[in-house]
C-alpha positions as CSV (number, residue, x, y, z in Angstrom):
1,M,-52.1,43.3,44.1
2,N,-51.5,45.7,41.4
3,A,-50.4,44.7,38.1
4,H,-46.8,45.5,38.0
5,S,-46.3,42.3,40.3
6,L,-49.0,40.3,38.4
7,L,-47.1,40.7,35.5
8,R,-43.3,40.5,36.9
9,R,-44.9,37.3,38.0
10,S,-45.7,36.0,34.9
11,V,-43.0,36.7,33.8
12,H,-40.8,35.2,36.2
13,A,-43.3,31.4,35.6
14,L,-42.8,32.3,31.9
15,G,-39.1,32.2,32.0
16,V,-39.3,29.3,34.7
17,A,-41.3,26.9,32.0
18,A,-39.3,28.2,29.0
19,M,-36.0,26.8,31.0
20,L,-37.7,23.4,32.0
21,G,-38.7,23.1,29.0
22,G,-35.5,23.7,27.0
23,G,-33.7,20.8,29.6
24,A,-36.2,18.8,28.8
25,Y,-35.8,19.1,25.1
26,A,-31.8,18.7,25.4
27,Q,-32.0,15.8,27.3
28,A,-34.3,13.9,24.0
29,P,-33.3,11.8,22.1
30,P,-31.5,12.1,18.7
31,P,-34.1,11.4,15.7
32,A,-32.8,8.3,14.8
33,A,-31.0,8.5,11.3
34,E,-32.5,6.8,8.6
35,P,-31.3,3.9,6.9
36,Q,-30.2,5.4,3.5
37,D,-27.8,7.4,5.1
38,I,-26.3,5.2,7.3
39,H,-25.9,2.7,4.0
40,S,-24.1,5.6,2.7
41,D,-22.1,6.6,5.7
42,K,-20.9,2.7,5.5
43,K,-20.1,3.1,1.4
44,D,-17.9,5.9,2.3
45,I,-15.8,4.6,5.3
46,R,-15.1,1.5,2.7
47,Q,-14.5,3.9,0.1
48,D,-12.0,5.4,2.2
49,K,-10.1,2.6,3.3
50,Q,-9.5,1.7,-0.3
51,D,-8.1,5.1,-0.8
52,L,-6.0,4.8,2.5
53,A,-4.2,1.5,0.7
54,K,-3.7,2.8,-2.6
55,D,-2.1,6.0,-0.4
56,R,-0.2,3.7,1.7
57,V,0.8,1.9,-1.9
58,D,2.1,5.6,-3.2
59,R,3.7,6.3,-0.1
60,N,5.9,2.3,-0.1
61,A,6.4,2.7,-3.4
62,D,8.1,7.1,-3.6
63,Q,10.1,5.4,0.0
64,R,11.4,2.5,-2.2
65,D,12.2,5.1,-5.2
66,I,14.1,7.1,-2.8
67,N,16.2,4.0,-1.2
68,K,17.2,3.3,-4.5
69,D,18.0,6.9,-5.8
70,R,20.4,6.5,-2.4
71,R,22.2,3.6,-4.0
72,D,23.0,4.9,-7.2
73,L,23.9,8.2,-6.1
74,N,26.8,6.2,-3.6
75,K,27.8,3.8,-6.2
76,D,28.0,7.1,-8.3
77,R,30.1,8.5,-6.2
78,V,32.1,5.7,-5.9
79,D,33.1,5.5,-9.4
80,R,33.8,9.2,-9.3
81,N,36.3,9.6,-6.6
82,Q,37.8,6.2,-8.1
83,D,37.8,8.1,-11.9
84,Q,39.9,11.1,-10.0
85,R,42.3,9.2,-8.2
86,D,43.0,7.3,-11.4
87,I,43.4,11.1,-13.3
88,N,46.1,11.6,-9.7
89,K,47.9,8.1,-11.1
90,D,48.1,9.2,-14.8
91,K,49.3,12.8,-13.5
92,R,52.2,11.6,-11.6
93,D,52.7,9.0,-14.2
94,L,52.7,11.8,-17.2
95,R,55.2,13.9,-15.7
96,K,57.6,10.7,-15.1
97,D,57.0,9.3,-18.6
98,D,58.2,13.7,-19.4
99,A,60.5,13.8,-17.6
100,K,62.3,9.7,-18.5
101,Y,61.4,9.6,-21.8
102,G,60.5,13.3,-23.4
103,A,57.1,14.9,-24.0
104,N,56.3,13.3,-27.7
105,S,57.4,9.8,-26.6
106,A,55.2,6.8,-27.5
107,Q,55.0,6.3,-22.8
108,T,53.4,10.4,-22.6
109,Q,51.3,9.9,-25.5
110,A,49.6,6.6,-23.9
111,D,49.2,8.2,-20.6
112,R,47.8,11.7,-22.1
113,K,45.2,9.3,-23.6
114,D,44.6,7.1,-20.6
115,L,44.4,10.8,-18.9
116,H,41.6,11.6,-21.4
117,V,39.5,8.8,-20.8
118,D,40.1,9.2,-17.2
119,R,38.2,12.8,-17.0
120,V,35.7,11.6,-19.7
121,D,34.4,9.0,-17.4
122,R,34.6,11.1,-14.1
123,N,32.6,14.3,-16.0
124,K,30.5,11.3,-17.0
125,D,30.0,9.9,-13.4
126,Q,29.6,13.7,-12.3
127,R,26.2,13.6,-14.6
128,D,24.5,10.7,-13.0
129,I,26.0,11.8,-9.7
130,N,23.9,15.5,-10.3
131,K,20.7,13.5,-12.0
132,D,20.6,11.1,-8.9
133,K,20.4,14.2,-6.4
134,R,17.6,15.3,-8.6
135,D,15.6,12.1,-8.6
136,L,15.9,11.9,-5.2
137,H,15.0,15.8,-4.5
138,K,12.3,15.1,-6.2
139,D,11.3,11.6,-4.6
140,R,11.0,13.2,-1.4
141,K,9.5,15.7,-3.2
142,E,6.8,13.0,-3.6
143,L,6.6,11.3,-0.5
144,R,6.4,15.0,1.2
145,A,3.2,15.5,-0.7
146,D,2.0,12.3,0.1
147,R,2.6,12.0,4.0
148,K,0.7,15.6,3.6
149,S,-1.9,14.7,2.2
150,K,-3.4,11.8,4.4
């Protein structure tokens, strides 16, 4: 035997021994966790459950706000549409009274007042609609943020 074959055999033997040792290490059970780690993990889990419950409450409140804003928005739209119908009726009455009684009669002056009041109401309702839209958009944004931060 020469030195070259002896060296080759010893390298092979070392390789086999390393593979057997690595396999035995891989199959060894993991070291037992310390009781302090287990205690802190349980504490973390409890805290996470509480945080999830609070998040759920926040999401539900946001959804209630969205539903309320949608109802308000729909009511304001109904009011605005009714005011617009009143405006249209007052315009018809004003045209009829202008033709019938003249532009400066008491009838036409009353119709002009009614028309002005209806326009003011309609404009107020439109401002309410715009505010409700902003609120609804803000509530939806908060809800999306709450769902994303899960």
